N, C-alpha and C positions, 0 to 999 in steps of 0.2 A: 242738880247739875246736868244739862245735857248731855247725852251718850259723848258726842266729839269733842266738847270741854274736857269731861273727864280724859279722854285719849291725849289731849293736849296738855294735859298738864301733869299726868304723868310722867309723857316722853320728857316735858321740858325740866321738872326735876329728876330725872335719872340721867339724862344727859349731862346736865352741868354736876352731877355728883360724879359720874365717870372722868369726864374732862379734870374736875378738881383732883380726884385721885391720883390723876396720871400727872398732871401739870405740877401737884401741890402748889396751888395756888387758890385763893379762894375765888369761886366761880358761881356766875347766876346766868338763867335763863329767864327770857320774859318776853312777854310781847312788844312786838313791835309796830310803831305807826307808820313804818317806812313801806311804799309800795315798791314789787319787784316785780317784773313782766317774768313767767314762766321759761320763758326762753333763754333768757339771762342766766340760768340755773342749771350747774350738772345734777341730772336724777338720780337716784339710785332707789329702787324698788325692793321692797322687802315680804317674801310672802308669808302668809302664817298658814300653819297647817287644819286648814279649816275647809268644809265644803259647802256652799260653793268658795272657788279660791277667792280669797281678801288680799288687799295689799295696801300697807303703809307706805309712802313714800316720802323721801327726804332730798330738798332742793337745797343747792350751795352753788354760791358764785366759785370759780375756780378758787380764786384770793381767800375766800373765807374760809374753805376747806384745809385748804395750803395752811394757813396761819395757824388755825387751830392745831393741826399735826405737827406742826413745829412747836406750837408753844407748849404741846404736851413730850414732845420728846427732848426738847431744851428741859424741863423739868427732869426726866430720867439722866440727864446728864450727856445727854448726844447734840452737840452745836450743831455740826453738819450733816445732816444726815440726807440720806438720796429722793429724788423723787418718788422713788417706790415706797421708801420708809415712811413718807408722811403719806401717801395716799393709805399706806396699809393702816397706819395707826389712825387715822379719820376714820376708815370704817371699821376698825375696832371699837373705837367708843361709839359711833352709833349701832353696833350691834347690840353692845353691852346695853345701851337703854332699851332696844325695841324686845330684846329678850327679857327684860322687865315687865313689858309692855304686856307681851305674850302671855306672861305668867299671871298679869291682873285680869287679860281677858279668858282665862281659862277658868278662873276663881268664879267669875260670873257667870259663865255658862256652864259650870259644872262638869269641865272635861277639859283635857291636858292639851294645851296648845304650844307647841313650838315656833321657834323662826324657821324657815325654809332658805332657800336659795336666795341671792341677790340678783335683780334686774335692773338693769340700765333703760328704764322704761321711762314714758312721760305722762303724767296724770293726766287725766282728762280733765275739762274746765269746770265739767260738771260736779266734779269730787270736790268736799269742803278740807278748806286747808287752813291753817293759821303760821304768819309771818312773826317772826320772832328774832331775836339777836342775842349773841353769846356775850356775856362781859367778864374778862378773865382778870384780876387784880383792875387795873384802871383803864384796861383795854377793851373797846368794845367792837366785835365782830360781828358782821351781817349787813344786810339781814337775810336770813335761812327761811324754807317754809317747809312744814311739814303738812303732807296731805293724807286722809282717810279715805279708804275704800267706801261707796257707797252701802256696798253690800254687808261691808264689819259691821256699819252704823245700824242698816236694819236688823241683824243678826243680834246685836247688844242690846237694841230698844225691845226686842222680843222677847228677849230675855229678864229685861224690868219692868214687862208688861205687868199689871196685877194678877196673880194666879186666880183661877177659874173653878179652883176645887175649894176644898173645905178652908176654913180660917186655920187650920193648925199646920198647914204647907209650910214648910222653912222657908224664911226669906233669903235669897241670895245674896251676895254681899255686892253693892254698887261698886260702880267703878267710880274712881275718887281719889285726888291726890293726898286725901285725909286717912288716918289708919295706919295700916303698917308702915314701915320705913322703905325705902328702896331695899336696903341690905336683905332682909324680909324676903322681898318681892323675886329676890334671884337664888333665894338659898335652894330651892325644889330644882333649878334649872339642870339637867342632868347633862354631864360632858365626857365624852371618852376620854378614857385616861389609859396611856401605853407606856411600856417599858422598852428600851431602846438598847441593845446590848452592842450594837455596831454597825456598821455600813459595810456593803464592797460594789463595787463598780466592775463590770463583767463585759467581755465581748459577745456578741451574739452566740460566736461559733462556739464558745467556750460552756454558755448557758444551755447550749443544745446539747452539749456533751456529757451534763449532768447526769447522773444515775443514782440509785438507791447506795450508800457507801460514802459519795463523793463528799468532799469536806470545802466550804465554801471559807476562806479568812477573811476575818471582819478588821476595821481599823483601830479596833481597838485592845488592847493588851489585858488581861485576865488579872491584872493589879488594877486597874483603872473603873473608876464608877460606872454603872451605867445610868441612862437619863431616863429621867420619869416626864411625859409629855400631856398634857392637858389640851385639847383641842388645836394638837400639831405645836404647841408652845412648851418649851423646856420650862419647867417650875422647880424640879429639883434633881438632885443627884444624889446617889448611897450605894449600897454593896446587895446581890443577892444575897438570900438567906431562903431556909427552909421551914416552916411552920406546918408541921400536922400533915407531912408529906405533900404540900403545897409550895410553888415558889413563892416568894415575896421580896421586899426591898424596905433594908433599914435606911432610913433618909440620914444623909451624913450633911447636907448643904442645900439651902433654901437658896434661889435663885434670886438674884436682885432685880427690881424693876427696871433697870439699865440693860442686865443682859435679856430679860424676856421681852423686851420690845425690839432687840436685835434679831430674837428668834422667830419673832411675827413674820409669818410667809403671807 
C-alpha cells in the first residue's frame, strides 16, 4: 500500500470512530468521488513533532464541520450548542484522529511522534490529498479533504525502504489500516493530568501586595470535591488523600460525556 494511502486509511478509520463515540451513532468515513475546490474549504493544519516540520491538513466546508459538531453534541444531549461549542467539538474530533495517526507514524519510524499546534493554513496544490465523506446514520456529510505534507511522505517512504544491512535487521511495522485497532493506537498517547483545588480572581493591585504568608481564598469549600482534568477537560471529581507522604485523589465521580463536552475550551 502506498504511504499516502496508508495515512488516509488510518485517518478515515480513526475519524469515523471518534465521531461514532461522541455521537452515539454508527459512523463511516469513505472515499468520495465528488470534487471540491480548495478555496471552498476551511483548512486546519496540524503539526507533527518531526524535523523538518511536516503537516497534515484537513479541509472542510463550514456547513460540514458545523453539521458534524452539532450531531456529536446532540449525541451528548446538547441540543442547542453555541457556535464555539460546535467548532471546538469538531476540532476535538479531528485532534483525536490525528493523535492516532501520529502514533502510527512514530511506530513506523521508531521514534515518538506527537501532535503539535494547529494552524489555519492552506496546503500547497502540490501536496497529496484525498476527498472523503462522513456518513452518520443515514446522513451523508461532505465532501471533506485530508492532505499530507510531501515531506512526511518522503520520510515514511525512506523508513519503509529495504534495509541496506544484514538480513537479521528487524523489519519496521508498515503504516496500514490493518493490524492494531484504533484504540491500541491511542493507548500510548501522553496527556497532561492536573488536579484543581479551586480558582480565585484578584485585582492586579492585590496580586502585587502578595507576600510570603499571604492567603488566597479559593472559590471552593473544604467539603467540596476537587476536579481531575485531562488536557484541560474535567473528567472526574474526588477527595484529596495522602499516600506514602504524597498527595493523591480518591475518585468519587466520573464525569458524563455531556459534562466533558461542556468543559472543553
